[in-house]
C-alpha positions in Angstrom: -26.7 -28.8 -70.4 -25.2 -25.5 -69.8 -25.8 -23.9 -66.1 -29.2 -21.2 -66.9 -27.5 -19.1 -64.5 -24.9 -16.7 -65.7 -22.1 -14.2 -64.4 -24.1 -11.5 -65.5 -27.6 -12.4 -64.6 -26.6 -14.4 -60.9 -29.3 -11.7 -58.9 -31.2 -8.9 -60.1 -28.5 -5.7 -58.4 -29.7 -2.1 -58.5 -27.7 0.7 -56.6 -28.9 2.3 -53.4 -29.2 5.4 -54.1 -29.2 8.6 -50.9 -32.1 8.4 -49.1 -32.5 4.6 -49.1 -31.7 1.8 -47.0 -27.4 1.2 -47.3 -25.2 3.3 -48.2 -24.8 4.9 -51.3 -22.3 3.1 -53.3 -23.6 -0.5 -51.5 -24.7 -2.7 -54.4 -27.6 -4.5 -53.1 -29.9 -6.9 -54.4 -33.3 -8.0 -54.0 -32.7 -12.2 -53.6 -35.3 -14.4 -53.1 -36.5 -15.9 -49.7 -34.3 -18.6 -48.8 -31.0 -17.9 -51.4 -28.2 -19.0 -50.4 -25.7 -16.7 -51.7 -21.9 -16.3 -52.7 -20.1 -12.9 -52.0 -19.1 -9.5 -54.0 -17.2 -7.3 -52.0 -17.5 -3.6 -51.8 -15.8 -0.7 -50.4 -17.7 0.9 -47.4 -18.8 4.9 -48.1 -19.7 7.7 -46.1 -23.1 9.3 -46.9 -25.3 11.7 -46.3 -28.9 10.6 -45.0 -32.0 13.6 -45.8 -31.5 16.3 -43.7 -28.0 16.0 -44.1 -26.6 13.7 -41.0 -23.5 11.9 -42.0 -23.5 8.0 -41.6 -20.2 6.0 -40.4 -17.6 3.9 -42.3 -16.6 1.7 -41.3 -13.3 1.8 -40.3 -12.1 -1.7 -40.7 -11.9 -1.9 -44.5 -14.0 -4.1 -46.8 -17.5 -5.1 -46.3 -18.9 -8.4 -47.9 -22.8 -7.6 -49.5 -24.4 -10.3 -50.9 -24.8 -11.1 -54.4 -27.8 -13.6 -54.0 -27.4 -17.1 -56.9 -31.0 -18.3 -56.1 -30.9 -22.4 -55.0 -31.4 -24.7 -57.8 -29.2 -23.1 -60.3 -31.7 -20.7 -62.4 -31.8 -17.0 -61.8 -34.8 -16.2 -60.3 -36.8 -12.5 -59.4 -35.6 -11.0 -63.3 -37.8 -8.4 -64.3 -38.3 -8.9 -67.7 -41.2 -8.7 -70.4 -43.9 -11.4 -70.1 -44.9 -12.6 -73.5 -47.5 -11.3 -75.7 -51.3 -12.7 -76.8 -51.9 -13.9 -73.0 -55.0 -15.6 -72.9 -57.6 -14.5 -71.5 -58.1 -14.0 -67.5 -60.8 -16.4 -65.4 -61.1 -16.3 -61.8 -59.3 -17.5 -59.5 -58.6 -18.6 -56.1 -55.9 -17.3 -54.0 -53.5 -19.7 -53.6 -52.1 -23.0 -54.9 -53.7 -25.0 -52.0 -57.4 -24.3 -54.1 -56.5 -26.4 -57.3 -56.2 -23.9 -59.8 -54.9 -26.5 -62.4 -56.1 -29.3 -63.4 -54.8 -32.9 -64.3 -54.7 -32.3 -68.0 -53.0 -29.3 -67.9 -50.5 -30.8 -65.9 -49.8 -34.0 -68.2 -50.1 -31.8 -71.3 -47.1 -30.0 -69.2 -45.0 -32.4 -68.4 -45.1 -33.6 -72.2 -44.1 -30.1 -72.7 -41.5 -30.4 -70.3 -40.4 -33.9 -71.9 -39.9 -32.3 -75.0 -38.5 -28.8 -74.3 -37.3 -28.5 -71.0 -35.6 -31.4 -70.0 -32.3 -31.7 -72.4 -31.5 -28.3 -70.3 -33.1 -28.8 -66.9 -33.3 -31.4 -63.9 -36.7 -31.6 -62.2 -34.7 -31.6 -59.3 -34.1 -27.9 -60.2 -37.8 -27.1 -59.2 -38.8 -29.4 -56.8 -38.9 -30.5 -53.0 -36.3 -28.3 -50.8 -35.3 -25.9 -54.1 -38.7 -25.2 -55.2 -39.4 -23.8 -51.9 -36.4 -22.1 -51.2 -37.3 -20.2 -54.4 -40.8 -20.1 -54.8 -43.0 -20.3 -51.5 -44.0 -17.2 -50.4 -44.3 -15.6 -54.6 -46.6 -16.0 -56.7 -47.9 -18.4 -59.9 -47.3 -15.2 -61.9 -43.4 -15.0 -60.9 -43.1 -18.5 -61.8 -44.9 -18.4 -65.0 -42.8 -14.9 -66.0 -39.1 -16.3 -65.0 -39.5 -20.0 -66.9 -41.5 -18.2 -70.2 -38.7 -15.2 -70.4 -35.8 -18.1 -69.8 -36.6 -21.2 -71.5 -36.3 -23.2 -72.9 -32.3 -22.8 -73.2 -31.1 -20.7 -76.6 -34.6 -20.0 -77.3 -36.4 -18.6 -74.4 -40.1 -17.9 -75.3 -40.5 -20.2 -78.1 -43.9 -21.8 -76.3 -47.1 -20.4 -76.7 -48.3 -19.2 -73.4 -50.6 -22.3 -72.9 -47.7 -24.3 -73.4 -46.0 -22.5 -70.3 -49.0 -22.1 -68.1 -49.1 -25.9 -68.5 -45.5 -26.0 -67.6 -46.2 -24.5 -64.5 -48.9 -26.5 -63.9 -46.8 -29.5 -64.5 -44.7 -27.8 -61.5 -47.4 -27.8 -59.3 -47.7 -31.2 -59.7 -45.0 -32.4 -58.8 -44.4 -30.2 -55.9 -47.4 -32.3 -54.9 -50.1 -29.7 -55.1 -53.5 -31.3 -56.4 -55.2 -30.6 -59.2 -58.4 -28.7 -59.0 -61.5 -28.5 -62.0 -60.5 -25.1 -63.4 -57.2 -24.5 -65.6 -54.2 -22.1 -65.1 -54.8 -19.2 -67.4 -51.6 -17.7 -69.4 -52.5 -14.7 -68.2 -49.3 -13.0 -66.4 -51.6 -10.6 -64.3 -54.5 -13.1 -62.4 -51.3 -15.5 -62.3 -49.7 -12.8 -60.5 -53.0 -13.3 -57.6 -52.3 -16.6 -57.3 -49.6 -17.2 -54.3 -47.4 -20.3 -53.9 -48.0 -21.4 -50.5 -46.3 -24.3 -48.8 -47.3 -27.3 -48.2 -46.9 -29.3 -44.4 -44.2 -31.6 -43.9 -40.5 -32.3 -45.0 -39.0 -32.3 -48.7 -35.8 -33.6 -48.3 -33.3 -32.1 -51.3 -31.7 -34.8 -54.2 -28.0 -33.8 -55.1 -26.2 -36.1 -57.3 -23.1 -33.8 -56.2 -21.9 -34.8 -53.3 -22.6 -37.7 -50.8 -24.7 -36.6 -47.8 -22.6 -36.9 -44.4 -23.3 -39.6 -42.3 -25.1 -39.2 -39.3 -23.3 -40.5 -35.5 -25.7 -40.3 -33.0 -26.2 -37.7 -30.5 -25.3 -39.6 -26.9 -26.6 -37.9 -23.8 -22.8 -38.2 -22.7 -22.1 -36.0 -25.7 -24.8 -33.4 -24.7 -23.3 -33.1 -21.8 -19.3 -33.2 -22.6 -19.9 -31.9 -26.5 -16.8 -32.3 -28.4 -14.7 -28.9 -29.2 -16.5 -28.7 -32.3 -19.6 -28.8 -31.5 -22.5 -26.0 -31.3 -25.8 -28.2 -30.4 -27.4 -26.8 -28.0 -28.3 -22.9 -27.5 -25.8 -21.5 -26.0 -23.2 -24.7 -26.3 -23.4 -26.2 -23.0 -25.9 -27.1 -19.9 -24.4 -24.4 -17.8 -25.0 -21.8 -20.7 -21.8 -19.8 -20.6 -22.4 -19.8 -24.4 -17.9 -20.3 -24.5 -16.2 -22.7 -27.4 -12.6 -23.5 -26.6 -11.7 -23.0 -30.6 -9.2 -21.2 -31.1 -8.1 -21.4 -34.8 -9.8 -18.1 -34.9 -7.9 -15.5 -32.8 -6.9 -12.4 -31.8 -3.8 -12.5 -34.4 -5.6 -13.5 -37.8 -9.9 -12.8 -37.5 -9.3 -9.6 -39.1 -9.0 -12.0 -42.4 -12.7 -13.3 -41.7 -14.8 -14.1 -45.0 -18.1 -14.5 -45.6 -18.8 -19.0 -46.8 -22.3 -18.2 -46.7 -25.6 -16.9 -46.4 -28.7 -17.4 -46.0 -32.3 -15.2 -46.7 -35.3 -16.9 -44.7 -38.9 -16.1 -44.3 -39.7 -11.9 -44.5 -42.7 -12.9 -41.4 -39.9 -13.8 -38.2 -39.4 -11.3 -36.1 -36.7 -13.1 -34.1 -33.5 -14.6 -36.2 -32.8 -18.3 -34.4 -29.9 -19.5 -33.6 -28.6 -22.6 -35.3 -26.9 -25.5 -33.7 -24.5 -27.9 -35.8 -24.2 -31.6 -35.0 -22.6 -34.3 -37.3 -21.7 -31.3 -40.2 -25.3 -30.1 -40.4 -26.7 -26.9 -39.5 -30.5 -26.8 -38.1 -32.2 -23.8 -38.8 -35.5 -22.9 -37.5 -37.9 -19.6 -38.2 -40.5 -18.6 -37.4 -43.1 -18.6 -40.1 -42.4 -22.3 -38.7 -40.1 -23.7 -41.3 -37.3 -26.0 -40.3 -34.6 -26.5 -42.7 -31.0 -28.8 -42.5 -27.7 -27.1 -44.2 -24.7 -29.2 -44.7 -22.6 -26.3 -42.1 -20.0 -25.9 -44.7 -21.2 -25.2 -48.0 -24.9 -24.2 -47.3 -26.7 -27.0 -49.5 -30.2 -27.3 -48.0 -30.2 -31.0 -46.8 -33.9 -30.8 -46.4 -36.3 -28.6 -45.5 -39.9 -29.1 -43.1 -42.6 -26.7 -43.2 -45.5 -26.8 -40.8 -49.1 -25.1 -42.2 -50.1 -23.3 -39.5 -53.8 -22.7 -38.3 -55.4 -19.2 -39.5 -55.7 -17.4 -36.5 -52.1 -18.3 -35.5 -51.2 -14.8 -34.5 -53.1 -15.0 -31.7 -49.9 -16.8 -29.9 -46.9 -14.5 -29.0 -44.6 -16.9 -30.0 -45.6 -16.9 -33.9 -42.8 -15.0 -36.3 -40.2 -15.4 -32.7 -38.6 -18.6 -32.7 -34.9 -19.3 -31.3 -34.2 -23.0 -32.8 -34.1 -26.7 -32.1 -32.8 -29.2 -29.8 -30.8 -32.0 -31.1 -30.9 -36.0 -29.3 -29.7 -39.0 -30.8 -31.2 -38.5 -34.4 -34.2 -36.3 -33.5 -34.5 -32.7 -34.1 -36.8 -31.2 -31.2 -39.0 -28.3 -31.8 -41.5 -26.2 -30.3 -43.7 -24.6 -32.7 -45.8 -21.2 -32.5 -49.2 -23.4 -32.1 -48.0 -24.8 -28.8 -46.9 -28.0 -29.7 -43.3 -30.8 -29.5 -42.6 -31.7 -33.0 -39.9 -34.7 -33.7 -38.2 -34.7 -37.5 -36.1 -37.3 -38.1 -32.3 -35.0 -38.3 -31.1 -36.6 -41.5 -34.1 -36.5 -43.4 -36.6 -34.3 -41.6 -39.5 -36.4 -42.0 -42.1 -35.8 -39.2 -42.4 -38.6 -36.8 -44.5 -37.9 -34.2 -46.2 -34.5 -32.0 -48.7 -33.7 -29.4 -50.0 -30.8 -28.0 -48.5 -28.8 -25.3 -51.1 -26.3 -24.6 -53.5 -24.0 -26.5 -52.4 -21.4 -28.8 -55.8 -19.3 -28.8 -54.5 -18.6 -25.2 -52.0 -16.8 -26.7 -48.8 -20.0 -25.5 -46.4 -21.3 -27.9 -42.9 -21.6 -27.8 -40.5 -19.5 -29.0 -36.7 -20.8 -27.3 -35.1 -24.3 -28.0 -35.8 -27.5 -25.4 -33.9 -28.7 -22.6 -32.8 -32.5 -23.5 -31.5 -34.0 -20.9 -32.7 -37.3 -18.9 -34.2 -38.9 -21.7 -36.9 -35.6 -21.3 -37.9 -33.0 -23.4 -38.0 -29.7 -21.4 -40.2 -26.8 -23.0 -40.9 -23.2 -21.2 -44.0 -21.2 -22.9 -44.4 -17.7 -24.5 -48.0 -16.1 -23.9 -47.0 -13.1 -21.3 -48.4 -9.6 -23.6 -51.4 -11.7 -24.0 -52.0 -12.9 -20.5 -51.4 -16.4 -20.8 -50.2 -18.5 -17.6 -47.1 -19.3 -17.5 -46.2 -23.4 -17.0 -43.2 -25.5 -17.8 -43.7 -29.4 -19.3 -41.3 -32.5 -19.2 -41.8 -35.0 -22.7 -40.8 -38.5 -22.7 -38.1 -38.1 -25.5 -38.6 -41.1 -27.2 -42.9 -40.4 -27.6 -43.2 -36.8 -26.3 -45.7 -38.7 -24.1 -46.0 -35.1 -21.1 -44.6 -36.5 -17.8 -44.9 -33.4 -15.5 -46.1 -29.6 -16.3 -45.0 -26.7 -13.3 -46.9 -23.9 -13.0 -45.2 -21.3 -12.4 -48.1 -18.5 -10.8 -50.3 -20.6 -8.7 -54.0 -21.0 -8.7 -56.7 -20.3 -5.8 -55.7 -22.1 -3.0 -52.4 -23.1 -3.5 -48.8 -21.4 -2.1 -48.1 -18.2 -3.7 -51.8 -17.4 -3.9 -52.5 -14.6 -1.1 -49.5 -13.0 -2.7 -51.4 -11.9 -5.7 -53.9 -9.0 -3.8 -57.1 -8.9 -3.8 -57.9 -9.3 -8.0 -61.0 -11.1 -9.7 -59.2 -12.5 -12.2 -56.3 -16.0 -11.6 -52.6 -14.9 -10.9 -51.4 -14.8 -15.1 -48.2 -14.1 -16.5 -45.2 -15.8 -15.3 -44.0 -17.3 -19.1 -40.8 -19.4 -19.3 -39.4 -18.4 -22.5 -36.2 -18.6 -22.8 -32.9 -20.9 -22.0 -33.3 -23.8 -19.5 -29.5 -24.3 -17.7 -28.8 -27.7 -15.8 -26.9 -29.1 -13.0 -26.6 -32.7 -13.8 -25.1 -33.4 -10.3 -27.7 -32.0 -8.1 -30.0 -33.1 -10.9 -31.6 -29.5 -11.3 -33.2 -27.4 -13.8 -33.0 -23.3 -13.5 -35.1 -21.2 -15.7 -36.7 -17.7 -15.1 -39.8 -16.4 -15.0 -41.3 -13.5 -16.8 -43.6 -10.9 -15.5 -47.0 -11.0 -13.5 -50.3 -10.5 -15.4 -51.3 -7.8 -15.5 -48.1 -5.5 -15.2 -49.0 -3.2 -12.4 -50.1 -3.4 -9.0 -52.5 -1.1 -9.3 -54.9 -3.3 -11.4 -54.1 -6.8 -9.3 -53.7 -5.5 -5.7 -51.0 -5.7 -3.5 -48.4 -8.6 -2.9 -45.3 -10.5 -4.6 -47.2 -12.2 -7.7 -45.2 -15.1 -6.4 -43.5 -16.9 -8.7 -43.2 -14.5 -11.5 -39.8 -12.3 -12.3 -38.0 -15.1 -10.6 -35.6 -18.0 -10.6 -36.7 -20.9 -10.2 -34.7 -24.6 -9.4 -36.9 -27.9 -10.2 -36.3 -31.7 -10.2 -36.0 -32.2 -13.5 -37.7 -35.7 -13.0 -40.4 -34.7 -10.9 -40.3 -30.7 -11.7 -40.7 -29.9 -7.9 -39.9 -26.5 -7.0 -36.8 -26.9 -4.9 -36.1 -22.7 -4.3 -36.7 -19.6 -6.1 -35.3 -16.4 -5.9 -37.7 -13.1 -7.1 -35.8 -10.7 -8.7 -38.4 -7.9 -8.7 -41.1 -8.4 -6.5 -44.7 -6.8 -6.1 -43.1 -5.6 -10.1 -45.1 -2.4 -11.9 -42.7 -1.8 -15.4 -42.6 -5.6 -17.5 -38.7 -5.6 -15.4 -38.6 -9.1 -15.1 -36.4 -11.8 -15.3 -37.3 -15.0 -17.7 -33.2 -14.8 -18.9 -31.1 -18.0 -18.5 -29.4 -18.6 -15.5 -26.0 -18.7 -16.0 -23.8 -21.7 -13.7 -20.3 -20.8 -12.9 -18.0 -23.0 -9.8 -16.1 -19.9 -8.1 -13.9 -19.6 -5.0 -15.3 -16.9 -3.0 -14.2 -15.8 0.3 -12.0 -18.9 0.1 -14.4 -21.4 0.0 -15.5 -22.8 -3.6 -18.8 -22.4 -4.6 -21.6 -23.6 -7.0 -22.9 -20.1 -8.1 -26.3 -18.9 -10.4 -25.2 -15.7 -12.3 -28.7 -14.2 -13.4 -29.0 -10.7 -15.2 -32.0 -9.7 -16.2 -33.7 -6.3 -17.4 -33.6 -4.9 -14.0 -30.2 -3.8 -14.8 -28.8 -5.3 -11.9 -27.4 -9.3 -12.0 -27.8 -11.2 -8.8 -25.1 -14.3 -8.2 -26.9 -16.8 -5.8 -25.7 -20.5 -4.1 -27.5 -22.8 -7.0 -28.3 -25.4 -4.9 -29.7 -24.0 -1.9 -31.0 -20.4 -4.1 -29.1 -18.6 -1.0 -28.2 -14.9 -2.4 -24.8 -14.3 -2.0 -24.1 -10.7 -4.0 -26.1 -8.0 -6.9 -23.8 -6.3 -9.3 -25.3 -3.0 -10.9 -24.9 -3.8 -14.9 -27.0 -0.6 -16.5 -28.1 2.9 -16.0 -31.3 1.9 -13.1 -33.1 4.3 -10.7 -35.5 2.1 -9.6 -33.3 -0.2 -6.7 -30.8 1.6 -4.5 -29.6 -1.4 -3.0 -29.8 -5.1 -1.8 -30.7 -6.5 1.6 -28.6 -9.1 3.0 -31.2 -11.6 2.8 -31.8 -10.5 -1.0 -34.7 -8.0 -1.1 -33.9 -5.4 -3.7 -34.8 -1.6 -1.6 -36.5 0.0 -4.1 -36.8 3.7 -4.8 -40.4 4.2 -3.1 -41.1 7.8 -5.1 -41.0 5.4 -8.0 -44.2 3.0 -6.5 -47.6 3.8 -8.0 -50.2 4.1 -5.7 -54.4 3.9 -7.1 -54.7 7.4 -6.7 -51.6 7.8 -9.3 -54.2 5.3 -12.4 -55.9 7.7 -14.6 -53.8 10.9 -13.6 -51.6 13.6 -15.1 -48.7 11.9 -12.9 -45.5 10.4 -14.7 -43.1 8.0 -13.4 -39.6 8.3 -14.8 -38.2 5.0 -14.9 -35.3 3.3 -16.2 -34.5 1.4 -17.1 -37.2 1.1 -19.9 -39.4 -2.4 -19.8 -37.0 -3.7 -22.8 -34.3 -3.8 -20.8 -30.6 -3.1 -19.2 -30.4 -6.4 -21.2 -32.9 -8.8 -23.3 -32.9 -11.3 -25.3 -29.2 -10.4 -25.9 -27.8 -13.7 -23.8 -24.1 -13.3 -22.0 -21.0 -15.4 -22.7 -18.1 -16.4 -20.0 -14.7 -17.7 -20.1 -13.2 -19.6 -17.4 -9.6 -18.5 -19.0 -10.6 -14.9 -18.6 -13.0 -15.1 -15.5 -14.7 -12.3 -17.1 -18.7 -12.6 -18.1 -19.9 -10.3 -21.5 -22.6 -8.7 -22.4 -24.7 -6.3 -23.9 -26.0 -3.2 -21.8 -29.1 -0.5 -23.0 -28.9 2.2 -20.8 -32.5 4.1 -21.4 -35.3 5.4 -19.1 -39.2 6.0 -20.0 -42.0 7.6 -19.1 -44.9 5.6 -16.9 -48.7 6.7 -16.4 -50.7 3.9 -14.9 -54.3 3.4 -16.7 -57.4 1.1 -15.7 -58.0 -1.5 -17.8 -60.5 -4.5 -18.0 -59.5 -7.7 -19.2 -59.7 -9.8 -22.0 -58.5 -12.9 -22.6 -55.6 -13.6 -24.9 -54.7 -10.0 -24.8 -52.3 -7.6 -23.2 -53.3 -6.9 -19.9 -50.9 -4.4 -18.0 -52.2 -1.0 -16.9 -49.7 0.6 -18.1 -48.7 2.8 -20.9 -44.6 4.2 -21.6 -42.6 5.7 -23.8 -38.7 5.1 -24.6 -36.4 8.3 -23.6 -32.7 8.2 -23.3 -30.6 7.8 -20.0 -30.2 12.2 -19.2 -26.4 13.1 -19.7 -25.9 10.1 -21.5 -25.3 10.6 -25.3 -25.5 7.2 -26.1 -27.5 3.7 -25.3 -25.6 0.3 -25.8 -22.4 -0.8 -24.9 -20.4 -4.1 -24.5 -19.2 -4.8 -20.8 -17.1 -7.2 -19.4 -17.8 -7.8 -15.6 -16.3 -9.8 -13.2 -19.4 -11.5 -12.2 -18.4 -12.4 -8.8 -16.9 -8.6 -7.5 -19.2 -7.3 -10.2 -16.6 -5.5 -11.3 -16.4 -3.9 -14.8 -13.0 -4.8 -16.9 -13.9 -2.8 -19.4 -16.2 -2.1 -22.0 -17.2 -1.1 -25.6 -19.6 1.3 -27.9 -20.4 1.4 -31.2 -19.8 5.0 -33.0 -23.3 6.0 -32.7 -24.2 4.6 -29.1 -26.9 1.6 -31.1 -27.8 -0.8 -28.9 -26.9 -3.9 -28.5 -28.4 -6.9 -29.7 -26.7 -9.9 -30.2 -25.9 -12.6 -27.8 -22.0 -12.6 -26.9 -19.7 -15.3 -27.7 -16.3 -16.1 -26.3 -13.9 -18.4 -27.7 -10.5 -20.1 -26.6 -9.3 -17.8 -29.3 -9.2 -14.5 -26.9 -12.2 -12.8 -28.9 -15.6 -12.4 -28.3 -18.1 -11.8 -30.5 -21.1 -8.8 -30.2 -23.1 -6.9 -32.3 -25.9 -3.9 -32.5 -28.8 -2.8 -33.9 -27.5 -1.1 -36.4 -26.1 -3.8 -37.9 -22.3 -4.5 -37.2 -20.7 -7.4 -35.8 -17.6 -7.2 -34.1 -15.5 -9.1 -32.6 -13.7 -7.4 -29.7 -10.0 -8.8 -27.2 -11.4 -10.7 -24.9 -9.0 -9.6 -22.3 -9.1 -5.8 -23.2 -11.8 -5.2 -25.1 -9.9 -3.8 -28.5 -11.6 -4.0 -31.2 -10.5 -6.3 -33.7 -13.1 -6.4 -36.3 -16.3 -5.2 -37.7 -18.6 -5.8 -40.5 -21.7 -4.3 -40.8 -24.9 -7.0 -42.5 -28.1 -6.6 -43.5 -30.3 -5.4 -39.7 -29.6 -5.4 -36.3 -27.6 -8.7 -35.3 -30.2 -9.4 -33.0 -29.2 -13.3 -33.4 -26.9 -15.6 -30.7 -23.6 -16.1 -32.9 -22.4 -19.5 -32.6 -19.0 -20.9 -33.8 -18.5 -24.3 -34.5 -16.1 -27.0 -36.4 -16.6 -28.8 -39.5 -13.6 -31.2 -41.3 -10.7 -28.8 -39.2 -12.0 -25.7 -40.0 -13.7 -23.4 -37.6 -16.5 -21.2 -38.9 -19.3 -18.5 -37.4 -22.4 -17.5 -37.9 -25.1 -15.5 -36.9 -28.3 -14.4 -37.4 -29.1 -11.2 -38.2 -32.4 -8.4 -39.7 -34.9 -9.8 -37.4 -36.0 -6.1 -35.9 -36.3 -7.0 -31.6 -37.9 -4.7 -29.5 -34.7 -3.2 -28.9 -34.3 -2.2 -32.2 -37.1 -0.6 -32.6 -37.7 1.5 -29.1 -33.6 2.5 -29.0 -33.5 3.5 -32.5 -34.7 6.3 -31.9 -32.4 7.4 -29.6 -28.9 6.4 -31.3 -29.9 8.1 -34.9 -30.0 4.0 -35.9 -31.8 2.9 -39.2 -34.1 0.0 -39.1 -33.5 -1.7 -42.1 -36.1 -3.3 -44.0 -36.7 -7.1 -45.8 -35.9 -10.7 -44.2 -33.6 -12.0 -41.5 -30.3 -13.6 -43.0 -27.8 -16.3 -41.1 -24.4 -15.6 -42.1 -21.5 -17.7 -41.6 -18.3 -17.0 -41.8 -14.2 -18.6 -42.2 -10.5 -17.7 -42.6 -9.6 -18.0 -46.0 -8.8 -21.6 -46.9 
């Protein structure tokens, strides 16, 4: 049979006019959600926005703009006319889940398909993962419109409207949707009101063109000592260096990088995920409740698992925010927005088991990958902006059984409760939603904690509010606290520390030290001895007017003029506090290269005007006592800078800034090729010389580069992958300070490599 995709109709392409998102001269596509793309090459152009502001031309040559083609080999989303003489509309349910077709109608559609369509189209083009990629999130009208204008091949539109409607009913049944009592009408407008919602569960895609990659179980030893080409955890290794020894792509050839494939995600993901890659498969988790496995080389979808979240899932702060999954043995472990731990078969995507971990109605959920170590799956929780109580749980990797739980803020009568003032509301906050590091020799795991709830001490009373804004060291077998270091005691500003703690062995003062380096929102990094938590040093990372220095024991010395009192509540007093509560750094994880001895991280310089207000506590709602607005640092013409530090001395080796000073939003990735990758809020993904900071390569993608780039090797070829388009807080808050356009649309996973 002939392919339904032609070279001229592979995607609906429009030219972006001046004033729309993009640059004049770019060819843009309007892809279906989940499309896998090829690419076209166009040149960047400098244009002017309304009002005459010039946008920067990418001075590094060609940009790669995706021409997206629907998975399954059929054009979708074309703006073509619907058949005439449609039947009279009938009232319909709002979702295909509600039984919008009859069994008899689906039978008729199957017969029509076999007679008119099967000779040119296999049912696998319209079923399983391919159907989900192309159609979930769209409407029955879209599907009706497409097949009625493109099929049968060679004589499109030749069937009657009723026959096309019956084929749609058959395709719904083919994909597991249940029949009902009402026939699907042959009315395009009525069908536009029927959403194609996703079924819960997994669907594997059948491909006759290529065998599946063999699966080698991921052992504890391989997680501890990954192969050079592996990227199987969020930051690749337990020490969370975010470094890869791969060197095929290096400072001499990185300028030749080309896009290999891309994948468009669903629109309701506020964060873009970090992929993991094992045995040639890439696993991506989206905030919408979907996990997808790809062939990491071709971008072909191997399977897709969709979770049906409850209708009130918005109560969970983790909904729409997800950074990825974990792998061990032949199982993918996934912490969900509705506070569950789910185990999926790595080869098929089928669910093996799930266990509840918390109450999403209280705001709890999981937004980051679990730590897999010593046969345990260890999870932190999101929910700090929903007034939840922080915790960490450990589960048996085989069964999901909970082995221990450790809360990060004390209950009445527990040690540390006395640091929470006299507030009648019990201690809340201290959420643990970021990456966990692990030292197998000490058998310690290290996790950062978020801000107290309420944010302001003017509401909760005096005291340090333990164990919020802290680095915690826990025994991995028992969950018992070994030590803690509070970075920002008595927080009033949401300048918290839930971020990763990097483990670095260095010689300090002639003595070998097992060090821990922790940077956070506050604009400082602290260096600790990781066996005891002893404070070694602190270094400034970004602009800050709140901490004036540190005592020898590691207590910050605050600028007392910025500490509020009860008299400031509901007053006209405005505090200028730096940095803004989105932080000197936030989601953008650092990277460390042992070869250079440098610590790479994107830093944002900002301030905020803060007032303190009275507020009543409502469970599950933000409880802060703070009102704040972003502003620039006086005298600065930029926000973001990508910086290389010596993490022991705190000395800057170099910094890189984007042309318009845009915020830095991507995690750092350093490699054995002498390069380090980063990205900004204005769509720039870049590679720098890791020794000097020289710009070697830069491309503008679809949106803010808010993911964590990773690199991996399959069949002797090195790849770079990064997610873009999440519109995270740093992007939206800092955009107004740097003339950064917030790009619309869904997140995209991009994969690059050198030409073959």
